[in-house]
C-alpha positions as CSV (number, residue, x, y, z in Angstrom):
1,M,-49.8,-106.1,18.9
2,E,-48.3,-109.2,20.5
3,L,-50.1,-112.5,20.2
4,S,-50.9,-114.8,22.9
5,P,-49.7,-118.1,23.3
6,K,-53.3,-119.4,22.4
7,Q,-53.2,-117.3,19.3
8,R,-49.7,-118.3,18.1
9,K,-50.5,-121.6,18.1
10,C,-53.3,-121.1,16.0
11,Y,-51.1,-119.4,13.7
12,S,-48.4,-122.2,13.2
13,L,-51.5,-124.1,13.0
14,N,-52.9,-122.6,9.8
15,K,-49.4,-122.0,8.6
16,I,-48.9,-125.2,8.5
17,K,-52.2,-126.1,6.6
18,M,-51.5,-123.7,4.4
19,T,-48.0,-125.1,3.2
20,R,-50.0,-128.5,3.1
21,L,-51.7,-127.1,0.7
22,I,-50.0,-124.7,-1.6
23,L,-46.6,-127.7,-1.6
24,P,-49.0,-130.3,-3.7
25,L,-50.4,-127.5,-6.1
26,L,-46.9,-126.3,-6.9
27,L,-45.7,-129.9,-7.8
28,I,-48.9,-130.4,-10.0
29,A,-47.9,-127.2,-12.1
30,F,-44.4,-128.2,-11.9
31,I,-45.3,-131.4,-14.3
32,C,-48.0,-130.2,-16.0
33,G,-45.3,-128.0,-17.2
34,A,-42.5,-131.0,-18.2
35,C,-45.3,-132.1,-20.4
36,S,-45.9,-129.2,-22.0
37,N,-41.5,-128.7,-22.6
38,Q,-41.7,-132.5,-23.9
39,T,-45.0,-132.1,-25.8
40,S,-44.0,-128.4,-27.7
41,N,-40.4,-130.1,-28.3
42,N,-41.5,-132.8,-30.7
43,K,-40.4,-132.7,-34.7
44,I,-41.7,-133.3,-37.5
45,E,-39.4,-135.8,-38.8
46,D,-40.5,-138.3,-36.0
47,I,-44.0,-138.3,-37.4
48,P,-44.1,-141.0,-40.0
49,E,-44.6,-140.0,-43.4
50,R,-48.4,-141.4,-43.8
51,E,-49.8,-143.3,-41.3
52,R,-52.7,-146.5,-42.3
53,P,-55.2,-148.7,-40.9
54,D,-54.4,-152.2,-40.2
55,T,-56.7,-153.2,-43.1
56,D,-55.8,-150.4,-45.4
57,Y,-56.9,-152.4,-49.2
58,V,-60.5,-153.4,-50.2
59,A,-60.9,-155.1,-53.3
60,Y,-64.6,-155.3,-54.8
61,K,-65.9,-158.7,-56.9
62,A,-65.3,-157.9,-60.5
63,S,-68.6,-159.2,-63.1
64,S,-65.8,-159.8,-65.7
65,M,-62.4,-158.9,-66.3
66,T,-59.9,-158.8,-69.6
67,I,-55.6,-158.4,-69.2
68,D,-54.8,-157.2,-72.0
69,G,-53.5,-153.4,-70.1
70,V,-56.3,-151.5,-70.9
71,A,-58.6,-150.6,-68.0
72,D,-61.5,-150.0,-69.4
73,E,-63.6,-152.2,-67.5
74,K,-66.6,-151.6,-64.7
75,A,-64.7,-152.9,-62.0
76,W,-62.3,-150.6,-62.3
77,D,-63.9,-147.6,-62.7
78,E,-65.4,-148.6,-59.1
79,A,-62.5,-149.4,-57.5
80,E,-60.6,-147.5,-54.7
81,W,-57.4,-145.8,-55.5
82,N,-53.9,-146.7,-53.6
83,E,-50.4,-145.2,-53.7
84,I,-47.0,-146.1,-54.0
85,D,-45.8,-143.6,-52.1
86,Q,-43.4,-144.7,-50.0
87,R,-39.4,-144.8,-50.6
88,W,-38.1,-148.0,-49.1
89,L,-34.6,-147.5,-50.9
90,G,-32.8,-144.6,-52.8
91,E,-32.6,-141.1,-52.7
92,P,-35.4,-138.2,-53.2
93,Y,-37.1,-138.5,-56.3
94,S,-39.3,-136.6,-58.9
95,E,-43.0,-137.6,-60.4
96,D,-41.7,-137.1,-63.6
97,D,-38.9,-139.7,-62.9
98,F,-41.4,-142.3,-60.5
99,S,-44.8,-141.6,-59.5
100,G,-47.5,-144.6,-59.1
101,R,-50.8,-145.9,-57.5
102,F,-53.1,-148.7,-58.3
103,K,-56.5,-150.5,-57.7
104,L,-57.1,-154.3,-56.8
105,S,-60.7,-156.4,-57.7
106,W,-61.3,-160.6,-57.7
107,D,-63.5,-163.0,-58.7
108,E,-63.3,-167.0,-57.7
109,N,-60.4,-168.1,-59.2
110,Y,-58.2,-164.6,-59.3
111,L,-57.0,-161.5,-57.3
112,Y,-56.9,-158.7,-60.1
113,L,-54.5,-155.7,-60.0
114,M,-54.3,-152.7,-61.7
115,A,-51.7,-150.4,-61.6
116,E,-50.6,-146.8,-63.1
117,I,-47.2,-146.1,-63.2
118,T,-45.1,-143.1,-64.5
119,D,-41.7,-143.8,-65.4
120,D,-39.5,-142.0,-67.3
121,K,-36.7,-145.0,-68.2
122,L,-38.1,-148.3,-68.7
123,V,-34.4,-150.8,-68.0
124,N,-34.3,-154.3,-68.5
125,I,-30.8,-155.3,-68.4
126,Y,-30.7,-158.5,-66.8
127,E,-31.2,-162.3,-68.0
128,G,-33.2,-164.7,-66.8
129,T,-33.3,-165.0,-62.9
130,N,-29.5,-163.0,-62.5
131,Q,-30.3,-160.1,-60.3
132,Y,-33.4,-159.1,-61.7
133,W,-34.7,-156.5,-58.6
134,N,-31.6,-154.4,-60.3
135,D,-34.3,-153.8,-63.7
136,D,-37.5,-152.0,-63.8
137,I,-40.3,-154.0,-62.0
138,L,-43.4,-154.6,-60.4
139,E,-43.0,-156.2,-57.1
140,I,-46.5,-158.0,-55.7
141,F,-46.6,-159.1,-52.4
142,I,-49.3,-161.6,-51.1
143,D,-49.8,-163.4,-48.3
144,E,-52.7,-165.7,-48.3
145,D,-53.8,-166.3,-44.6
146,L,-52.4,-162.5,-43.2
147,S,-50.3,-164.9,-40.9
148,G,-47.7,-162.8,-41.6
149,G,-43.9,-164.0,-40.5
150,D,-40.8,-165.5,-42.2
151,H,-41.2,-166.2,-46.0
152,Q,-38.0,-166.0,-47.7
153,F,-37.2,-169.2,-48.2
154,S,-40.6,-170.9,-47.7
155,Y,-44.2,-170.1,-49.6
156,N,-45.6,-168.4,-45.8
157,A,-45.9,-165.6,-48.6
158,F,-44.7,-164.5,-52.2
159,A,-42.8,-161.7,-53.7
160,Y,-43.6,-162.0,-57.1
161,H,-41.3,-159.6,-59.2
162,V,-42.7,-158.7,-62.7
163,D,-40.0,-157.3,-65.3
164,I,-40.7,-155.5,-68.4
165,D,-41.1,-158.9,-70.2
166,Y,-43.6,-160.2,-68.1
167,D,-41.5,-162.8,-66.8
168,V,-42.1,-163.1,-62.4
169,F,-39.7,-164.6,-60.3
170,D,-39.7,-165.5,-56.6
171,I,-37.3,-167.1,-54.5
172,G,-38.1,-171.0,-53.7
173,T,-37.2,-173.1,-50.5
174,D,-34.0,-174.1,-52.3
175,R,-33.0,-170.8,-51.8
176,N,-32.6,-170.1,-55.6
177,A,-34.9,-167.7,-57.7
178,H,-37.1,-169.4,-60.2
179,Y,-40.3,-168.1,-62.4
180,F,-43.5,-167.9,-61.7
181,N,-45.4,-167.0,-64.6
182,D,-48.0,-169.6,-64.2
183,H,-49.1,-167.9,-61.2
184,V,-49.4,-163.8,-62.6
185,E,-51.0,-163.2,-65.9
186,V,-49.7,-159.4,-67.0
187,K,-50.0,-157.1,-69.6
188,Y,-49.3,-153.3,-69.8
189,G,-50.2,-150.5,-72.3
190,A,-48.6,-147.2,-72.4
191,S,-49.2,-143.5,-72.7
192,G,-46.1,-141.3,-73.5
193,T,-44.5,-142.7,-70.1
194,T,-47.5,-143.9,-67.9
195,Y,-48.1,-147.8,-68.1
196,T,-51.1,-148.8,-67.3
197,W,-50.2,-152.3,-65.6
198,E,-53.0,-155.3,-65.5
199,A,-52.8,-158.5,-63.5
200,A,-54.5,-161.4,-63.0
201,I,-53.4,-163.5,-59.6
202,K,-53.6,-167.0,-58.6
203,V,-53.5,-167.3,-54.7
204,F,-51.7,-170.0,-53.7
205,D,-51.2,-170.9,-49.8
206,D,-48.6,-172.3,-47.6
207,S,-49.0,-175.8,-48.8
208,F,-47.5,-174.6,-52.2
209,E,-45.0,-176.7,-53.5
210,R,-43.4,-175.9,-56.6
211,D,-42.7,-178.3,-59.2
212,Q,-45.9,-180.4,-58.0
213,E,-49.6,-180.1,-58.7
214,N,-51.1,-177.2,-56.6
215,T,-54.6,-175.9,-56.5
216,P,-55.1,-172.3,-56.1
217,E,-57.7,-170.9,-53.4
218,I,-61.0,-169.9,-54.1
219,L,-61.6,-166.7,-52.9
220,A,-64.7,-165.3,-51.6
221,D,-66.3,-162.6,-50.0
222,G,-65.1,-161.7,-46.2
223,K,-61.6,-163.3,-47.0
224,Q,-58.5,-161.3,-46.0
225,M,-54.9,-161.2,-47.4
226,G,-51.9,-159.5,-46.5
227,F,-51.2,-157.6,-49.6
228,A,-48.3,-155.0,-50.8
229,L,-46.9,-153.1,-54.1
230,A,-43.4,-152.0,-55.0
231,Y,-41.9,-150.6,-57.7
232,C,-38.5,-151.2,-58.7
233,D,-36.8,-148.2,-61.0
234,N,-33.6,-148.5,-62.8
235,D,-32.7,-145.2,-64.9
236,N,-30.3,-147.1,-66.7
237,S,-27.3,-148.4,-64.4
238,E,-26.2,-151.1,-62.6
239,I,-28.4,-150.9,-60.0
240,R,-32.1,-149.9,-58.9
241,E,-31.7,-146.0,-58.4
242,N,-35.6,-146.3,-56.1
243,F,-37.2,-149.0,-54.2
244,I,-40.8,-147.5,-53.3
245,G,-43.9,-149.4,-51.9
246,S,-47.4,-149.1,-50.7
247,E,-47.0,-149.2,-47.0
248,V,-45.3,-147.6,-44.2
249,I,-42.2,-149.1,-42.3
250,E,-40.7,-148.4,-39.5
251,G,-37.0,-148.0,-38.3
252,E,-33.9,-147.7,-41.0
253,D,-34.4,-151.0,-42.9
254,K,-37.4,-150.8,-45.4
255,N,-36.3,-153.4,-47.4
256,R,-37.9,-156.4,-46.0
257,G,-41.0,-157.3,-48.0
258,Y,-39.2,-160.1,-49.5
259,I,-37.9,-161.7,-46.2
260,D,-40.9,-160.4,-43.7
261,A,-44.8,-160.8,-44.4
262,G,-45.5,-158.6,-41.4
263,I,-44.9,-155.6,-43.3
264,F,-47.7,-156.1,-45.7
265,G,-51.3,-154.6,-45.3
266,S,-54.2,-156.5,-44.8
267,L,-56.4,-157.0,-48.1
268,E,-60.3,-157.3,-47.8
269,L,-62.4,-159.1,-50.2
270,V,-65.8,-157.8,-50.6
271,D,-68.8,-158.6,-52.9
């Protein structure tokens, strides 16, 4: 049937309207399909090993504490476990080679640490301040005011390296390593290849100056600090085979704790 001029005009107008309606719908469908394909291409390797909140450590106040390497205080029964499970340096390792976890507590004078470390070989090759990081070392990171930032050659934060002879090392403002044994009282006890470390740590702010009299901070409920814990594991070679920490560190360079306090987690003290 032949259409009249008026009918042909109406038909054309309707066709234009339909085209204007369909084209946006097609465009939306195309975009959604592209988004779907992009999501489906995500790989497991792109997901961080473990996500942690900004304030990821809590320490409850202790009524009494004895540093003897025996975790029989009531405070440890009430404290939360935190894992040392992030491989910062080295190749994959077995649980027999290393595994670690820890708890935290506090009073007005000290931050307390109890770490349970499984290490199949304890190694202490180097003497004094010479390459102490290549021995078996418990490394305690503390940033008193949670300010983050560089602390490699300053006391903006501390990276206490505690060896199996209870010596404590960190780098000073003169860019040399020094003993800080008076900052950390520590003992450990052993059951097979599992070691229970207990430590009482004095907390100093960034006004600290070595070889001068310094007053530790008085700790109180609600105080927040930067904190992380790590372990240097040497299985009897010239250098450590692994460096394992408690914090997820983005990027390829994960050995930044002794320089950058920004990689520390946030610790809150709770009464």
